[in-house]
PQR file of N, CA, C, O and H, with PARSE charges and radii, in Angstrom:
ATOM      1  N   ILE A   1      93.149  83.454  96.400 -0.4000 1.5000
ATOM      2  CA  ILE A   1      92.902  82.967  95.046 -0.0000 2.0000
ATOM      3  C   ILE A   1      93.854  83.695  94.105  0.5500 1.7000
ATOM      4  O   ILE A   1      94.006  84.914  94.178 -0.5500 1.4000
ATOM      5  N   TYR A   2      94.488  82.939  93.229 -0.4000 1.5000
ATOM      6  CA  TYR A   2      95.424  83.509  92.262 -0.0000 2.0000
ATOM      7  C   TYR A   2      94.773  83.498  90.889  0.5500 1.7000
ATOM      8  O   TYR A   2      94.260  82.472  90.443 -0.5500 1.4000
ATOM      9  H   TYR A   2      94.364  81.949  93.169  0.4000 1.0000
ATOM     10  N   PHE A   3      94.798  84.642  90.226 -0.4000 1.5000
ATOM     11  CA  PHE A   3      94.243  84.751  88.882 -0.0000 2.0000
ATOM     12  C   PHE A   3      95.374  84.953  87.891  0.5500 1.7000
ATOM     13  O   PHE A   3      96.299  85.728  88.136 -0.5500 1.4000
ATOM     14  H   PHE A   3      95.215  85.475  90.588  0.4000 1.0000
ATOM     15  N   MET A   4      95.294  84.258  86.787 -0.4000 1.5000
ATOM     16  CA  MET A   4      96.282  84.411  85.721 -0.0000 2.0000
ATOM     17  C   MET A   4      96.106  85.782  85.080  0.5500 1.7000
ATOM     18  O   MET A   4      94.977  86.252  84.936 -0.5500 1.4000
ATOM     19  H   MET A   4      94.543  83.629  86.589  0.4000 1.0000
ATOM     20  N   PRO A   5      97.207  86.435  84.691 -0.5600 1.5000
ATOM     21  CA  PRO A   5      97.069  87.717  84.005  0.2800 2.0000
ATOM     22  C   PRO A   5      96.407  87.524  82.649  0.5500 1.7000
ATOM     23  O   PRO A   5      96.641  86.531  81.960 -0.5500 1.4000
ATOM     24  N   VAL A   6      95.599  88.464  82.292 -0.4000 1.5000
ATOM     25  CA  VAL A   6      94.855  88.393  81.042 -0.0000 2.0000
ATOM     26  C   VAL A   6      95.634  89.121  79.960  0.5500 1.7000
ATOM     27  O   VAL A   6      96.073  90.256  80.146 -0.5500 1.4000
ATOM     28  H   VAL A   6      95.409  89.271  82.852  0.4000 1.0000
ATOM     29  N   VAL A   7      95.798  88.456  78.836 -0.4000 1.5000
ATOM     30  CA  VAL A   7      96.479  89.065  77.702 -0.0000 2.0000
ATOM     31  C   VAL A   7      95.431  89.739  76.836  0.5500 1.7000
ATOM     32  O   VAL A   7      94.413  89.142  76.484 -0.5500 1.4000
ATOM     33  H   VAL A   7      95.441  87.534  78.685  0.4000 1.0000
ATOM     34  N   SER A   8      95.698  90.997  76.498 -0.4000 1.5000
ATOM     35  CA  SER A   8      94.736  91.705  75.657 -0.0000 2.0000
ATOM     36  C   SER A   8      94.727  91.097  74.264  0.5500 1.7000
ATOM     37  O   SER A   8      95.691  90.458  73.842 -0.5500 1.4000
ATOM     38  H   SER A   8      96.525  91.482  76.784  0.4000 1.0000
ATOM     39  N   LYS A   9      93.649  91.303  73.572 -0.4000 1.5000
ATOM     40  CA  LYS A   9      93.517  90.741  72.230 -0.0000 2.0000
ATOM     41  C   LYS A   9      94.507  91.386  71.286  0.5500 1.7000
ATOM     42  O   LYS A   9      94.710  92.600  71.297 -0.5500 1.4000
ATOM     43  H   LYS A   9      92.866  91.823  73.915  0.4000 1.0000
ATOM     44  N   VAL A  10      95.121  90.540  70.465 -0.4000 1.5000
ATOM     45  CA  VAL A  10      96.090  91.010  69.487 -0.0000 2.0000
ATOM     46  C   VAL A  10      95.591  90.588  68.117  0.5500 1.7000
ATOM     47  O   VAL A  10      95.130  89.463  67.926 -0.5500 1.4000
ATOM     48  H   VAL A  10      94.955  89.554  70.457  0.4000 1.0000
ATOM     49  N   ASN A  11      95.689  91.494  67.181 -0.4000 1.5000
ATOM     50  CA  ASN A  11      95.300  91.181  65.815 -0.0000 2.0000
ATOM     51  C   ASN A  11      96.334  90.216  65.238  0.5500 1.7000
ATOM     52  O   ASN A  11      97.485  90.598  65.026 -0.5500 1.4000
ATOM     53  H   ASN A  11      96.064  92.408  67.335  0.4000 1.0000
ATOM     54  N   ARG A  12      95.942  88.996  64.988 -0.4000 1.5000
ATOM     55  CA  ARG A  12      96.879  87.967  64.522 -0.0000 2.0000
ATOM     56  C   ARG A  12      97.307  88.186  63.083  0.5500 1.7000
ATOM     57  O   ARG A  12      98.282  87.583  62.636 -0.5500 1.4000
ATOM     58  H   ARG A  12      95.007  88.685  65.160  0.4000 1.0000
ATOM     59  N   ASP A  13      96.601  89.033  62.350 -0.4000 1.5000
ATOM     60  CA  ASP A  13      96.947  89.295  60.959 -0.0000 2.0000
ATOM     61  C   ASP A  13      97.976  90.416  60.819  0.5500 1.7000
ATOM     62  O   ASP A  13      98.481  90.651  59.721 -0.5500 1.4000
ATOM     63  H   ASP A  13      95.809  89.523  62.713  0.4000 1.0000
ATOM     64  N   GLN A  14      98.290  91.103  61.902 -0.4000 1.5000
ATOM     65  CA  GLN A  14      99.230  92.214  61.840 -0.0000 2.0000
ATOM     66  C   GLN A  14     100.662  91.692  61.906  0.5500 1.7000
ATOM     67  O   GLN A  14     100.982  90.821  62.715 -0.5500 1.4000
ATOM     68  H   GLN A  14      97.879  90.912  62.794  0.4000 1.0000
ATOM     69  N   MET A  15     101.510  92.232  61.048 -0.4000 1.5000
ATOM     70  CA  MET A  15     102.907  91.806  61.025 -0.0000 2.0000
ATOM     71  C   MET A  15     103.680  92.544  62.107  0.5500 1.7000
ATOM     72  O   MET A  15     103.432  93.719  62.377 -0.5500 1.4000
ATOM     73  H   MET A  15     101.250  92.939  60.391  0.4000 1.0000
ATOM     74  N   GLN A  16     104.618  91.839  62.720 -0.4000 1.5000
ATOM     75  CA  GLN A  16     105.486  92.441  63.719 -0.0000 2.0000
ATOM     76  C   GLN A  16     106.923  92.166  63.319  0.5500 1.7000
ATOM     77  O   GLN A  16     107.281  91.037  62.986 -0.5500 1.4000
ATOM     78  H   GLN A  16     104.820  90.885  62.501  0.4000 1.0000
ATOM     79  N   PHE A  17     107.745  93.207  63.355 -0.4000 1.5000
ATOM     80  CA  PHE A  17     109.143  93.065  62.984 -0.0000 2.0000
ATOM     81  C   PHE A  17     110.016  93.222  64.221  0.5500 1.7000
ATOM     82  O   PHE A  17     109.808  94.126  65.030 -0.5500 1.4000
ATOM     83  H   PHE A  17     107.455  94.125  63.625  0.4000 1.0000
ATOM     84  N   PHE A  18     110.988  92.339  64.358 -0.4000 1.5000
ATOM     85  CA  PHE A  18     111.958  92.435  65.437 -0.0000 2.0000
ATOM     86  C   PHE A  18     113.236  91.756  64.982  0.5500 1.7000
ATOM     87  O   PHE A  18     113.234  90.977  64.029 -0.5500 1.4000
ATOM     88  H   PHE A  18     111.157  91.605  63.701  0.4000 1.0000
ATOM     89  N   SER A  19     114.311  92.053  65.662 -0.4000 1.5000
ATOM     90  CA  SER A  19     115.579  91.420  65.338 -0.0000 2.0000
ATOM     91  C   SER A  19     116.142  90.761  66.591  0.5500 1.7000
ATOM     92  O   SER A  19     115.799  91.143  67.710 -0.5500 1.4000
ATOM     93  H   SER A  19     114.312  92.685  66.437  0.4000 1.0000
ATOM     94  N   LEU A  20     116.992  89.788  66.400 -0.4000 1.5000
ATOM     95  CA  LEU A  20     117.637  89.131  67.536 -0.0000 2.0000
ATOM     96  C   LEU A  20     118.515  90.116  68.295  0.5500 1.7000
ATOM     97  O   LEU A  20     118.697  89.989  69.506 -0.5500 1.4000
ATOM     98  H   LEU A  20     117.270  89.478  65.491  0.4000 1.0000
ATOM     99  N   GLU A  21     119.054  91.090  67.586 -0.4000 1.5000
ATOM    100  CA  GLU A  21     119.888  92.111  68.212 -0.0000 2.0000
ATOM    101  C   GLU A  21     119.108  92.861  69.294  0.5500 1.7000
ATOM    102  O   GLU A  21     119.671  93.208  70.332 -0.5500 1.4000
ATOM    103  H   GLU A  21     118.906  91.192  66.602  0.4000 1.0000
ATOM    104  N   GLN A  22     117.844  93.109  69.065 -0.4000 1.5000
ATOM    105  CA  GLN A  22     117.004  93.817  70.035 -0.0000 2.0000
ATOM    106  C   GLN A  22     116.650  92.936  71.226  0.5500 1.7000
ATOM    107  O   GLN A  22     116.419  93.443  72.323 -0.5500 1.4000
ATOM    108  H   GLN A  22     117.386  92.828  68.222  0.4000 1.0000
ATOM    109  N   MET A  23     116.606  91.635  71.022 -0.4000 1.5000
ATOM    110  CA  MET A  23     116.159  90.722  72.066 -0.0000 2.0000
ATOM    111  C   MET A  23     117.257  90.397  73.090  0.5500 1.7000
ATOM    112  O   MET A  23     116.954  89.981  74.208 -0.5500 1.4000
ATOM    113  H   MET A  23     116.794  91.223  70.131  0.4000 1.0000
ATOM    114  N   ILE A  24     118.528  90.584  72.713 -0.4000 1.5000
ATOM    115  CA  ILE A  24     119.643  90.251  73.601 -0.0000 2.0000
ATOM    116  C   ILE A  24     120.170  91.530  74.239  0.5500 1.7000
ATOM    117  O   ILE A  24     120.512  92.482  73.537 -0.5500 1.4000
ATOM    118  H   ILE A  24     118.774  90.922  71.805  0.4000 1.0000
ATOM    119  N   SER A  25     120.234  91.554  75.548 -0.4000 1.5000
ATOM    120  CA  SER A  25     120.689  92.760  76.245 -0.0000 2.0000
ATOM    121  C   SER A  25     122.171  93.016  75.955  0.5500 1.7000
ATOM    122  O   SER A  25     122.915  92.098  75.609 -0.5500 1.4000
ATOM    123  H   SER A  25     119.956  90.781  76.118  0.4000 1.0000
ATOM    124  N   HIS A  26     122.584  94.273  76.102 -0.4000 1.5000
ATOM    125  CA  HIS A  26     123.951  94.667  75.762 -0.0000 2.0000
ATOM    126  C   HIS A  26     124.993  94.071  76.703  0.5500 1.7000
ATOM    127  O   HIS A  26     126.160  93.959  76.326 -0.5500 1.4000
ATOM    128  H   HIS A  26     121.980  95.019  76.383  0.4000 1.0000
ATOM    129  N   ASP A  27     124.604  93.688  77.909 -0.4000 1.5000
ATOM    130  CA  ASP A  27     125.567  93.115  78.858 -0.0000 2.0000
ATOM    131  C   ASP A  27     125.398  91.605  79.017  0.5500 1.7000
ATOM    132  O   ASP A  27     125.778  91.042  80.043 -0.5500 1.4000
ATOM    133  H   ASP A  27     123.657  93.779  78.215  0.4000 1.0000
ATOM    134  N   SER A  28     124.833  90.955  78.014 -0.4000 1.5000
ATOM    135  CA  SER A  28     124.587  89.513  78.060 -0.0000 2.0000
ATOM    136  C   SER A  28     125.860  88.711  77.785  0.5500 1.7000
ATOM    137  O   SER A  28     126.720  89.143  77.019 -0.5500 1.4000
ATOM    138  H   SER A  28     124.523  91.412  77.180  0.4000 1.0000
ATOM    139  N   THR A  29     125.969  87.564  78.405 -0.4000 1.5000
ATOM    140  CA  THR A  29     127.082  86.653  78.167 -0.0000 2.0000
ATOM    141  C   THR A  29     127.093  86.165  76.721  0.5500 1.7000
ATOM    142  O   THR A  29     128.143  85.810  76.187 -0.5500 1.4000
ATOM    143  H   THR A  29     125.269  87.213  79.028  0.4000 1.0000
ATOM    144  N   THR A  30     125.948  86.151  76.108 -0.4000 1.5000
ATOM    145  CA  THR A  30     125.824  85.710  74.717 -0.0000 2.0000
ATOM    146  C   THR A  30     126.695  86.550  73.798  0.5500 1.7000
ATOM    147  O   THR A  30     127.276  86.025  72.848 -0.5500 1.4000
ATOM    148  H   THR A  30     125.095  86.439  76.542  0.4000 1.0000
ATOM    149  N   ARG A  31     126.792  87.828  74.062 -0.4000 1.5000
ATOM    150  CA  ARG A  31     127.611  88.716  73.226 -0.0000 2.0000
ATOM    151  C   ARG A  31     129.098  88.397  73.358  0.5500 1.7000
ATOM    152  O   ARG A  31     129.844  88.530  72.387 -0.5500 1.4000
ATOM    153  H   ARG A  31     126.320  88.255  74.834  0.4000 1.0000
ATOM    154  N   ILE A  32     129.536  87.980  74.536 -0.4000 1.5000
ATOM    155  CA  ILE A  32     130.938  87.615  74.746 -0.0000 2.0000
ATOM    156  C   ILE A  32     131.259  86.338  73.969  0.5500 1.7000
ATOM    157  O   ILE A  32     132.301  86.240  73.321 -0.5500 1.4000
ATOM    158  H   ILE A  32     128.931  87.872  75.324  0.4000 1.0000
ATOM    159  N   ILE A  33     130.356  85.368  74.041 -0.4000 1.5000
ATOM    160  CA  ILE A  33     130.549  84.108  73.307 -0.0000 2.0000
ATOM    161  C   ILE A  33     130.591  84.372  71.808  0.5500 1.7000
ATOM    162  O   ILE A  33     131.418  83.799  71.099 -0.5500 1.4000
ATOM    163  H   ILE A  33     129.509  85.447  74.568  0.4000 1.0000
ATOM    164  N   ASP A  34     129.707  85.234  71.323 -0.4000 1.5000
ATOM    165  CA  ASP A  34     129.662  85.573  69.903 -0.0000 2.0000
ATOM    166  C   ASP A  34     130.970  86.222  69.465  0.5500 1.7000
ATOM    167  O   ASP A  34     131.511  85.873  68.416 -0.5500 1.4000
ATOM    168  H   ASP A  34     129.035  85.700  71.898  0.4000 1.0000
ATOM    169  N   LEU A  35     131.482  87.156  70.253 -0.4000 1.5000
ATOM    170  CA  LEU A  35     132.743  87.822  69.930 -0.0000 2.0000
ATOM    171  C   LEU A  35     133.910  86.832  69.930  0.5500 1.7000
ATOM    172  O   LEU A  35     134.777  86.883  69.057 -0.5500 1.4000
ATOM    173  H   LEU A  35     131.042  87.439  71.105  0.4000 1.0000
ATOM    174  N   PHE A  36     133.923  85.936  70.911 -0.4000 1.5000
ATOM    175  CA  PHE A  36     134.975  84.920  70.979 -0.0000 2.0000
ATOM    176  C   PHE A  36     134.961  84.038  69.731  0.5500 1.7000
ATOM    177  O   PHE A  36     136.013  83.755  69.157 -0.5500 1.4000
ATOM    178  H   PHE A  36     133.219  85.894  71.620  0.4000 1.0000
ATOM    179  N   CYS A  37     133.784  83.608  69.314 -0.4000 1.5000
ATOM    180  CA  CYS A  37     133.674  82.731  68.138 -0.0000 2.0000
ATOM    181  C   CYS A  37     134.054  83.460  66.853  0.5500 1.7000
ATOM    182  O   CYS A  37     134.542  82.836  65.911 -0.5500 1.4000
ATOM    183  H   CYS A  37     132.929  83.838  69.780  0.4000 1.0000
ATOM    184  N   ARG A  38     133.838  84.755  66.807 -0.4000 1.5000
ATOM    185  CA  ARG A  38     134.230  85.525  65.622 -0.0000 2.0000
ATOM    186  C   ARG A  38     135.750  85.670  65.524  0.5500 1.7000
ATOM    187  O   ARG A  38     136.282  85.830  64.425 -0.5500 1.4000
ATOM    188  H   ARG A  38     133.441  85.261  67.572  0.4000 1.0000
ATOM    189  N   CYS A  39     136.450  85.618  66.648 -0.4000 1.5000
ATOM    190  CA  CYS A  39     137.908  85.803  66.683 -0.0000 2.0000
ATOM    191  C   CYS A  39     138.682  84.521  66.397  0.5500 1.7000
ATOM    192  O   CYS A  39     139.889  84.580  66.162 -0.5500 1.4000
ATOM    193  H   CYS A  39     136.019  85.488  67.541  0.4000 1.0000
ATOM    194  N   ILE A  40     138.034  83.383  66.411 -0.4000 1.5000
ATOM    195  CA  ILE A  40     138.713  82.099  66.190 -0.0000 2.0000
ATOM    196  C   ILE A  40     139.100  81.975  64.718  0.5500 1.7000
ATOM    197  O   ILE A  40     138.304  82.280  63.830 -0.5500 1.4000
ATOM    198  H   ILE A  40     137.054  83.335  66.602  0.4000 1.0000
ATOM    199  N   ASP A  41     140.334  81.524  64.470 -0.4000 1.5000
ATOM    200  CA  ASP A  41     140.792  81.253  63.110 -0.0000 2.0000
ATOM    201  C   ASP A  41     140.536  79.770  62.826  0.5500 1.7000
ATOM    202  O   ASP A  41     141.338  78.910  63.193 -0.5500 1.4000
ATOM    203  H   ASP A  41     140.981  81.277  65.192  0.4000 1.0000
ATOM    204  N   TYR A  42     139.435  79.491  62.183 -0.4000 1.5000
ATOM    205  CA  TYR A  42     139.014  78.099  61.961 -0.0000 2.0000
ATOM    206  C   TYR A  42     139.931  77.371  60.997  0.5500 1.7000
ATOM    207  O   TYR A  42     140.086  76.154  61.102 -0.5500 1.4000
ATOM    208  H   TYR A  42     138.784  80.189  61.885  0.4000 1.0000
ATOM    209  N   ASP A  43     140.545  78.084  60.058 -0.4000 1.5000
ATOM    210  CA  ASP A  43     141.469  77.435  59.119 -0.0000 2.0000
ATOM    211  C   ASP A  43     142.679  76.855  59.850  0.5500 1.7000
ATOM    212  O   ASP A  43     143.115  75.745  59.548 -0.5500 1.4000
ATOM    213  H   ASP A  43     140.420  79.072  59.973  0.4000 1.0000
ATOM    214  N   SER A  44     143.223  77.609  60.814 -0.4000 1.5000
ATOM    215  CA  SER A  44     144.406  77.127  61.536 -0.0000 2.0000
ATOM    216  C   SER A  44     144.065  75.961  62.468  0.5500 1.7000
ATOM    217  O   SER A  44     144.955  75.207  62.863 -0.5500 1.4000
ATOM    218  H   SER A  44     142.868  78.511  61.060  0.4000 1.0000
ATOM    219  N   LEU A  45     142.793  75.807  62.821 -0.4000 1.5000
ATOM    220  CA  LEU A  45     142.372  74.688  63.659 -0.0000 2.0000
ATOM    221  C   LEU A  45     142.072  73.428  62.854  0.5500 1.7000
ATOM    222  O   LEU A  45     141.785  72.375  63.423 -0.5500 1.4000
ATOM    223  H   LEU A  45     142.070  76.419  62.501  0.4000 1.0000
ATOM    224  N   GLY A  46     142.139  73.540  61.527 -0.4000 1.5000
ATOM    225  CA  GLY A  46     141.958  72.362  60.679 -0.0000 2.0000
ATOM    226  C   GLY A  46     140.559  72.181  60.126  0.5500 1.7000
ATOM    227  O   GLY A  46     140.259  71.138  59.545 -0.5500 1.4000
ATOM    228  H   GLY A  46     142.372  74.395  61.065  0.4000 1.0000
ATOM    229  N   PHE A  47     139.692  73.177  60.294 -0.4000 1.5000
ATOM    230  CA  PHE A  47     138.361  73.072  59.709 -0.0000 2.0000
ATOM    231  C   PHE A  47     138.463  73.220  58.202  0.5500 1.7000
ATOM    232  O   PHE A  47     139.196  74.071  57.698 -0.5500 1.4000
ATOM    233  H   PHE A  47     139.936  74.024  60.767  0.4000 1.0000
ATOM    234  N   ILE A  48     137.732  72.394  57.495 -0.4000 1.5000
ATOM    235  CA  ILE A  48     137.728  72.437  56.040 -0.0000 2.0000
ATOM    236  C   ILE A  48     136.474  73.157  55.589  0.5500 1.7000
ATOM    237  O   ILE A  48     135.360  72.792  55.965 -0.5500 1.4000
ATOM    238  H   ILE A  48     137.137  71.702  57.904  0.4000 1.0000
ATOM    239  N   ILE A  49     136.671  74.190  54.775 -0.4000 1.5000
ATOM    240  CA  ILE A  49     135.533  74.934  54.246 -0.0000 2.0000
ATOM    241  C   ILE A  49     135.142  74.294  52.934  0.5500 1.7000
ATOM    242  O   ILE A  49     135.902  74.325  51.966 -0.5500 1.4000
ATOM    243  H   ILE A  49     137.576  74.486  54.469  0.4000 1.0000
ATOM    244  N   LYS A  50     133.957  73.715  52.903 -0.4000 1.5000
ATOM    245  CA  LYS A  50     133.493  73.034  51.705 -0.0000 2.0000
ATOM    246  C   LYS A  50     132.833  74.028  50.755  0.5500 1.7000
ATOM    247  O   LYS A  50     132.306  75.060  51.169 -0.5500 1.4000
ATOM    248  H   LYS A  50     133.340  73.690  53.689  0.4000 1.0000
ATOM    249  N   GLY A  51     132.878  73.692  49.494 -0.4000 1.5000
ATOM    250  CA  GLY A  51     132.231  74.518  48.482 -0.0000 2.0000
ATOM    251  C   GLY A  51     130.745  74.214  48.422  0.5500 1.7000
ATOM    252  O   GLY A  51     130.194  73.548  49.298 -0.5500 1.4000
ATOM    253  H   GLY A  51     133.306  72.853  49.157  0.4000 1.0000
ATOM    254  N   LYS A  52     130.127  74.698  47.407 -0.4000 1.5000
ATOM    255  CA  LYS A  52     128.696  74.459  47.241 -0.0000 2.0000
ATOM    256  C   LYS A  52     128.445  73.001  46.884  0.5500 1.7000
ATOM    257  O   LYS A  52     129.204  72.386  46.136 -0.5500 1.4000
ATOM    258  H   LYS A  52     130.574  75.240  46.695  0.4000 1.0000
ATOM    259  N   SER A  53     127.376  72.469  47.431 -0.4000 1.5000
ATOM    260  CA  SER A  53     127.016  71.078  47.191 -0.0000 2.0000
ATOM    261  C   SER A  53     126.237  70.968  45.879  0.5500 1.7000
ATOM    262  O   SER A  53     125.458  71.852  45.523 -0.5500 1.4000
ATOM    263  H   SER A  53     126.759  72.968  48.039  0.4000 1.0000
ATOM    264  N   HIS A  54     126.464  69.881  45.185 -0.4000 1.5000
ATOM    265  CA  HIS A  54     125.704  69.642  43.955 -0.0000 2.0000
ATOM    266  C   HIS A  54     124.345  69.044  44.275  0.5500 1.7000
ATOM    267  O   HIS A  54     123.417  69.116  43.469 -0.5500 1.4000
ATOM    268  H   HIS A  54     127.097  69.163  45.474  0.4000 1.0000
ATOM    269  N   GLU A  55     124.235  68.458  45.449 -0.4000 1.5000
ATOM    270  CA  GLU A  55     122.978  67.856  45.872 -0.0000 2.0000
ATOM    271  C   GLU A  55     122.586  68.437  47.221  0.5500 1.7000
ATOM    272  O   GLU A  55     123.400  68.473  48.143 -0.5500 1.4000
ATOM    273  H   GLU A  55     124.989  68.399  46.104  0.4000 1.0000
ATOM    274  N   GLY A  56     121.384  68.878  47.336 -0.4000 1.5000
ATOM    275  CA  GLY A  56     120.890  69.352  48.619 -0.0000 2.0000
ATOM    276  C   GLY A  56     121.399  70.726  49.006  0.5500 1.7000
ATOM    277  O   GLY A  56     121.887  71.492  48.176 -0.5500 1.4000
ATOM    278  H   GLY A  56     120.723  68.849  46.586  0.4000 1.0000
ATOM    279  N   LYS A  57     121.274  71.006  50.262 -0.4000 1.5000
ATOM    280  CA  LYS A  57     121.625  72.313  50.810 -0.0000 2.0000
ATOM    281  C   LYS A  57     123.115  72.366  51.131  0.5500 1.7000
ATOM    282  O   LYS A  57     123.678  71.369  51.582 -0.5500 1.4000
ATOM    283  H   LYS A  57     120.877  70.383  50.936  0.4000 1.0000
ATOM    284  N   PRO A  58     123.776  73.526  50.904 -0.5600 1.5000
ATOM    285  CA  PRO A  58     125.196  73.625  51.231  0.2800 2.0000
ATOM    286  C   PRO A  58     125.448  73.525  52.728  0.5500 1.7000
ATOM    287  O   PRO A  58     124.550  73.767  53.535 -0.5500 1.4000
ATOM    288  N   ALA A  59     126.670  73.168  53.094 -0.4000 1.5000
ATOM    289  CA  ALA A  59     127.032  72.986  54.500 -0.0000 2.0000
ATOM    290  C   ALA A  59     127.021  74.327  55.235  0.5500 1.7000
ATOM    291  O   ALA A  59     127.251  75.375  54.632 -0.5500 1.4000
ATOM    292  H   ALA A  59     127.400  72.972  52.439  0.4000 1.0000
ATOM    293  N   TYR A  60     126.753  74.283  56.534 -0.4000 1.5000
ATOM    294  CA  TYR A  60     126.828  75.478  57.372 -0.0000 2.0000
ATOM    295  C   TYR A  60     128.277  75.816  57.645  0.5500 1.7000
ATOM    296  O   TYR A  60     129.139  74.936  57.645 -0.5500 1.4000
ATOM    297  H   TYR A  60     126.566  73.431  57.024  0.4000 1.0000
ATOM    298  N   GLU A  61     128.548  77.094  57.879 -0.4000 1.5000
ATOM    299  CA  GLU A  61     129.903  77.514  58.219 -0.0000 2.0000
ATOM    300  C   GLU A  61     130.232  77.034  59.622  0.5500 1.7000
ATOM    301  O   GLU A  61     129.351  76.946  60.478 -0.5500 1.4000
ATOM    302  H   GLU A  61     127.848  77.809  57.880  0.4000 1.0000
ATOM    303  N   ALA A  62     131.503  76.723  59.858 -0.4000 1.5000
ATOM    304  CA  ALA A  62     131.935  76.255  61.182 -0.0000 2.0000
ATOM    305  C   ALA A  62     131.691  77.311  62.250  0.5500 1.7000
ATOM    306  O   ALA A  62     131.353  76.974  63.384 -0.5500 1.4000
ATOM    307  H   ALA A  62     132.219  76.794  59.163  0.4000 1.0000
ATOM    308  N   SER A  63     131.857  78.580  61.905 -0.4000 1.5000
ATOM    309  CA  SER A  63     131.642  79.662  62.872 -0.0000 2.0000
ATOM    310  C   SER A  63     130.180  79.725  63.316  0.5500 1.7000
ATOM    311  O   SER A  63     129.899  79.987  64.485 -0.5500 1.4000
ATOM    312  H   SER A  63     132.132  78.854  60.984  0.4000 1.0000
ATOM    313  N   THR A  64     129.267  79.491  62.404 -0.4000 1.5000
ATOM    314  CA  THR A  64     127.840  79.505  62.739 -0.0000 2.0000
ATOM    315  C   THR A  64     127.501  78.358  63.681  0.5500 1.7000
ATOM    316  O   THR A  64     126.787  78.550  64.665 -0.5500 1.4000
ATOM    317  H   THR A  64     129.496  79.278  61.454  0.4000 1.0000
ATOM    318  N   LEU A  65     128.009  77.172  63.384 -0.4000 1.5000
ATOM    319  CA  LEU A  65     127.725  76.014  64.240 -0.0000 2.0000
ATOM    320  C   LEU A  65     128.356  76.161  65.604  0.5500 1.7000
ATOM    321  O   LEU A  65     127.784  75.707  66.596 -0.5500 1.4000
ATOM    322  H   LEU A  65     128.589  77.016  62.585  0.4000 1.0000
ATOM    323  N   THR A  66     129.537  76.791  65.685 -0.4000 1.5000
ATOM    324  CA  THR A  66     130.177  77.003  66.983 -0.0000 2.0000
ATOM    325  C   THR A  66     129.356  77.947  67.834  0.5500 1.7000
ATOM    326  O   THR A  66     129.203  77.715  69.033 -0.5500 1.4000
ATOM    327  H   THR A  66     130.001  77.159  64.880  0.4000 1.0000
ATOM    328  N   ARG A  67     128.829  78.998  67.251 -0.4000 1.5000
ATOM    329  CA  ARG A  67     128.024  79.965  68.001 -0.0000 2.0000
ATOM    330  C   ARG A  67     126.720  79.359  68.488  0.5500 1.7000
ATOM    331  O   ARG A  67     126.234  79.716  69.562 -0.5500 1.4000
ATOM    332  H   ARG A  67     128.953  79.186  66.277  0.4000 1.0000
ATOM    333  N   ILE A  68     126.162  78.468  67.730 -0.4000 1.5000
ATOM    334  CA  ILE A  68     124.901  77.827  68.151 -0.0000 2.0000
ATOM    335  C   ILE A  68     125.168  76.943  69.341  0.5500 1.7000
ATOM    336  O   ILE A  68     124.248  76.309  69.857 -0.5500 1.4000
ATOM    337  H   ILE A  68     126.557  78.178  66.859  0.4000 1.0000
TER
END
């Protein structure tokens, strides 16, 4: 018979702080991809950086979308 592990009770009203930096290990492939995307010169590749929008939310940066 297999029993599921029991999770101890957690106070749901307590705040917990963490960062994405803590969640990704230091030898993860994700860090290599992030470094590669930071080194790309998006202007020379023809990406246009738009200014602030008069309507709605401003556009995301090309570097952010590439990393995602």
